[in-house]
C-alpha positions as protocol buffer text, in pm:
chain_id: "A"
residue {
  index: 1
  type: MET
  ca { x: 0 y: 0 z: 0 }
}
residue {
  index: 2
  type: PRO
  ca { x: 140 y: 344 z: -91 }
}
residue {
  index: 3
  type: ILE
  ca { x: 216 y: 576 z: 199 }
}
residue {
  index: 4
  type: SER
  ca { x: -34 y: 826 z: 60 }
}
residue {
  index: 5
  type: GLN
  ca { x: -313 y: 569 z: 108 }
}
residue {
  index: 6
  type: SER
  ca { x: -207 y: 471 z: 460 }
}
residue {
  index: 7
  type: PRO
  ca { x: -428 y: 596 z: 742 }
}
residue {
  index: 8
  type: TRP
  ca { x: -113 y: 709 z: 924 }
}
residue {
  index: 9
  type: ILE
  ca { x: -46 y: 994 z: 681 }
}
residue {
  index: 10
  type: ARG
  ca { x: -398 y: 1118 z: 749 }
}
residue {
  index: 11
  type: TYR
  ca { x: -329 y: 1100 z: 1123 }
}
residue {
  index: 12
  type: VAL
  ca { x: -13 y: 1307 z: 1076 }
}
residue {
  index: 13
  type: CYS
  ca { x: -213 y: 1568 z: 884 }
}
residue {
  index: 14
  type: ALA
  ca { x: -486 y: 1563 z: 1150 }
}
residue {
  index: 15
  type: ALA
  ca { x: -217 y: 1629 z: 1412 }
}
residue {
  index: 16
  type: PHE
  ca { x: -96 y: 1932 z: 1215 }
}
residue {
  index: 17
  type: GLY
  ca { x: -457 y: 2050 z: 1193 }
}
residue {
  index: 18
  type: ALA
  ca { x: -498 y: 2013 z: 1569 }
}
residue {
  index: 19
  type: ILE
  ca { x: -177 y: 2210 z: 1625 }
}
residue {
  index: 20
  type: PHE
  ca { x: -307 y: 2496 z: 1409 }
}
residue {
  index: 21
  type: ILE
  ca { x: -636 y: 2495 z: 1601 }
}
residue {
  index: 22
  type: GLY
  ca { x: -443 y: 2502 z: 1929 }
}
residue {
  index: 23
  type: PHE
  ca { x: -234 y: 2797 z: 1811 }
}
residue {
  index: 24
  type: GLY
  ca { x: -550 y: 2980 z: 1704 }
}
residue {
  index: 25
  type: ILE
  ca { x: -717 y: 2926 z: 2039 }
}
residue {
  index: 26
  type: ASN
  ca { x: -399 y: 3043 z: 2215 }
}
residue {
  index: 27
  type: VAL
  ca { x: -397 y: 3362 z: 2009 }
}
residue {
  index: 28
  type: MET
  ca { x: -755 y: 3443 z: 2101 }
}
residue {
  index: 29
  type: VAL
  ca { x: -720 y: 3353 z: 2470 }
}
residue {
  index: 30
  type: ASN
  ca { x: -368 y: 3481 z: 2536 }
}
residue {
  index: 31
  type: PRO
  ca { x: -260 y: 3750 z: 2286 }
}
residue {
  index: 32
  type: VAL
  ca { x: 55 y: 3835 z: 2482 }
}
residue {
  index: 33
  type: SER
  ca { x: 182 y: 3480 z: 2437 }
}
residue {
  index: 34
  type: ALA
  ca { x: 82 y: 3481 z: 2070 }
}
residue {
  index: 35
  type: LEU
  ca { x: 287 y: 3792 z: 1998 }
}
residue {
  index: 36
  type: SER
  ca { x: 591 y: 3623 z: 2149 }
}
residue {
  index: 37
  type: PHE
  ca { x: 583 y: 3371 z: 1859 }
}
residue {
  index: 38
  type: PHE
  ca { x: 669 y: 3668 z: 1638 }
}
residue {
  index: 39
  type: GLU
  ca { x: 926 y: 3807 z: 1882 }
}
residue {
  index: 40
  type: LEU
  ca { x: 702 y: 4111 z: 1941 }
}
residue {
  index: 41
  type: SER
  ca { x: 598 y: 4268 z: 2271 }
}
residue {
  index: 42
  type: TYR
  ca { x: 242 y: 4354 z: 2367 }
}
residue {
  index: 43
  type: PRO
  ca { x: 178 y: 4731 z: 2336 }
}
residue {
  index: 44
  type: VAL
  ca { x: 126 y: 4955 z: 2638 }
}
residue {
  index: 45
  type: LEU
  ca { x: -100 y: 5223 z: 2490 }
}
residue {
  index: 46
  type: PRO
  ca { x: -475 y: 5143 z: 2485 }
}
residue {
  index: 47
  type: GLY
  ca { x: -521 y: 5242 z: 2119 }
}
residue {
  index: 48
  type: GLN
  ca { x: -235 y: 5020 z: 2011 }
}
residue {
  index: 49
  type: ARG
  ca { x: -368 y: 4734 z: 2225 }
}
residue {
  index: 50
  type: LYS
  ca { x: -708 y: 4759 z: 2058 }
}
residue {
  index: 51
  type: LEU
  ca { x: -548 y: 4740 z: 1713 }
}
residue {
  index: 52
  type: VAL
  ca { x: -323 y: 4448 z: 1810 }
}
residue {
  index: 53
  type: ASP
  ca { x: -612 y: 4261 z: 1974 }
}
residue {
  index: 54
  type: THR
  ca { x: -823 y: 4305 z: 1660 }
}
residue {
  index: 55
  type: LEU
  ca { x: -545 y: 4186 z: 1430 }
}
residue {
  index: 56
  type: LEU
  ca { x: -473 y: 3893 z: 1660 }
}
residue {
  index: 57
  type: ALA
  ca { x: -840 y: 3791 z: 1654 }
}
residue {
  index: 58
  type: VAL
  ca { x: -815 y: 3774 z: 1274 }
}
residue {
  index: 59
  type: TYR
  ca { x: -486 y: 3585 z: 1299 }
}
residue {
  index: 60
  type: GLY
  ca { x: -628 y: 3345 z: 1557 }
}
residue {
  index: 61
  type: TYR
  ca { x: -930 y: 3268 z: 1345 }
}
residue {
  index: 62
  type: ARG
  ca { x: -702 y: 3217 z: 1044 }
}
residue {
  index: 63
  type: ASP
  ca { x: -515 y: 2949 z: 1236 }
}
residue {
  index: 64
  type: ILE
  ca { x: -839 y: 2783 z: 1349 }
}
residue {
  index: 65
  type: PHE
  ca { x: -971 y: 2791 z: 992 }
}
residue {
  index: 66
  type: MET
  ca { x: -648 y: 2635 z: 861 }
}
residue {
  index: 67
  type: GLY
  ca { x: -671 y: 2362 z: 1123 }
}
residue {
  index: 68
  type: LEU
  ca { x: -1030 y: 2283 z: 1029 }
}
residue {
  index: 69
  type: ALA
  ca { x: -942 y: 2296 z: 659 }
}
residue {
  index: 70
  type: ILE
  ca { x: -675 y: 2032 z: 725 }
}
residue {
  index: 71
  type: LEU
  ca { x: -890 y: 1817 z: 955 }
}
residue {
  index: 72
  type: ALA
  ca { x: -1187 y: 1787 z: 717 }
}
residue {
  index: 73
  type: PRO
  ca { x: -1007 y: 1621 z: 424 }
}
residue {
  index: 74
  type: SER
  ca { x: -782 y: 1423 z: 659 }
}
residue {
  index: 75
  type: MET
  ca { x: -1096 y: 1251 z: 785 }
}
residue {
  index: 76
  type: TYR
  ca { x: -1331 y: 1261 z: 486 }
}
residue {
  index: 77
  type: GLY
  ca { x: -1160 y: 1389 z: 172 }
}
residue {
  index: 78
  type: SER
  ca { x: -920 y: 1287 z: -99 }
}
residue {
  index: 79
  type: THR
  ca { x: -547 y: 1269 z: -42 }
}
residue {
  index: 80
  type: LYS
  ca { x: -474 y: 1507 z: -330 }
}
residue {
  index: 81
  type: THR
  ca { x: -704 y: 1771 z: -179 }
}
residue {
  index: 82
  type: LEU
  ca { x: -539 y: 1720 z: 158 }
}
residue {
  index: 83
  type: GLY
  ca { x: -197 y: 1753 z: -5 }
}
residue {
  index: 84
  type: LEU
  ca { x: -286 y: 2085 z: -165 }
}
residue {
  index: 85
  type: ILE
  ca { x: -417 y: 2218 z: 165 }
}
residue {
  index: 86
  type: MET
  ca { x: -92 y: 2110 z: 331 }
}
residue {
  index: 87
  type: LEU
  ca { x: 93 y: 2307 z: 61 }
}
residue {
  index: 88
  type: ALA
  ca { x: -117 y: 2612 z: 147 }
}
residue {
  index: 89
  type: ALA
  ca { x: -35 y: 2564 z: 517 }
}
residue {
  index: 90
  type: ALA
  ca { x: 337 y: 2544 z: 433 }
}
residue {
  index: 91
  type: SER
  ca { x: 309 y: 2872 z: 242 }
}
residue {
  index: 92
  type: VAL
  ca { x: 144 y: 3038 z: 543 }
}
residue {
  index: 93
  type: ALA
  ca { x: 435 y: 2921 z: 758 }
}
residue {
  index: 94
  type: GLY
  ca { x: 670 y: 3075 z: 504 }
}
residue {
  index: 95
  type: ILE
  ca { x: 490 y: 3409 z: 511 }
}
residue {
  index: 96
  type: ASP
  ca { x: 480 y: 3408 z: 892 }
}
residue {
  index: 97
  type: GLY
  ca { x: 856 y: 3353 z: 895 }
}
residue {
  index: 98
  type: TRP
  ca { x: 907 y: 3631 z: 642 }
}
residue {
  index: 99
  type: ALA
  ca { x: 698 y: 3864 z: 862 }
}
residue {
  index: 100
  type: CYS
  ca { x: 927 y: 3789 z: 1157 }
}
residue {
  index: 101
  type: TYR
  ca { x: 1240 y: 3836 z: 949 }
}
residue {
  index: 102
  type: SER
  ca { x: 1128 y: 4163 z: 792 }
}
residue {
  index: 103
  type: THR
  ca { x: 991 y: 4311 z: 1114 }
}
residue {
  index: 104
  type: VAL
  ca { x: 1227 y: 4215 z: 1396 }
}
residue {
  index: 105
  type: GLU
  ca { x: 1497 y: 4018 z: 1210 }
}
residue {
  index: 106
  type: SER
  ca { x: 1466 y: 3721 z: 1445 }
}
residue {
  index: 107
  type: GLY
  ca { x: 1238 y: 3428 z: 1511 }
}
residue {
  index: 108
  type: TRP
  ca { x: 1179 y: 3338 z: 1148 }
}
residue {
  index: 109
  type: MET
  ca { x: 1305 y: 2982 z: 1196 }
}
residue {
  index: 110
  type: ASN
  ca { x: 1025 y: 2926 z: 1448 }
}
residue {
  index: 111
  type: HIS
  ca { x: 799 y: 2930 z: 1141 }
}
residue {
  index: 112
  type: TRP
  ca { x: 1028 y: 2812 z: 864 }
}
residue {
  index: 113
  type: GLY
  ca { x: 1127 y: 2509 z: 1070 }
}
residue {
  index: 114
  type: TYR
  ca { x: 795 y: 2332 z: 1022 }
}
residue {
  index: 115
  type: ALA
  ca { x: 717 y: 2446 z: 667 }
}
residue {
  index: 116
  type: PRO
  ca { x: 938 y: 2172 z: 514 }
}
residue {
  index: 117
  type: MET
  ca { x: 755 y: 1906 z: 717 }
}
residue {
  index: 118
  type: LEU
  ca { x: 425 y: 2027 z: 575 }
}
residue {
  index: 119
  type: ALA
  ca { x: 573 y: 2035 z: 225 }
}
residue {
  index: 120
  type: VAL
  ca { x: 709 y: 1679 z: 250 }
}
residue {
  index: 121
  type: VAL
  ca { x: 371 y: 1547 z: 365 }
}
residue {
  index: 122
  type: ARG
  ca { x: 212 y: 1739 z: 80 }
}
residue {
  index: 123
  type: ALA
  ca { x: 452 y: 1583 z: -172 }
}
residue {
  index: 124
  type: VAL
  ca { x: 370 y: 1232 z: -49 }
}
residue {
  index: 125
  type: LEU
  ca { x: -3 y: 1297 z: -68 }
}
residue {
  index: 126
  type: THR
  ca { x: -17 y: 1463 z: -409 }
}
residue {
  index: 127
  type: ALA
  ca { x: 236 y: 1232 z: -575 }
}
residue {
  index: 128
  type: GLY
  ca { x: 58 y: 920 z: -454 }
}
residue {
  index: 129
  type: ILE
  ca { x: 381 y: 769 z: -325 }
}
């Protein structure tokens, strides 16, 4: 049986989906912690806090959406669809790393470190290996 048809590859993808959901919940519940993933500090001024909290709510929901978008095909969909969604998740990790690099010039590997794992899983799924 090819790896792409094994239930274990779907479990790996489901684990990534759960991690994204966990990150999204963390962002919404604890924005100070979430900003630390980007090596940023929580603002002191109330106006800046309101802006950051709003942007973090969007960011948190993005992570939850990505997690659900991964979980659905990992349980019910095709492996090629799941592979393409994993590619999209890898690209988000790349952009998050770029945001760290271009803003504070540190912490980018916290994001770029897991993008290759997502890309490898994607390659297995879409190639039908």
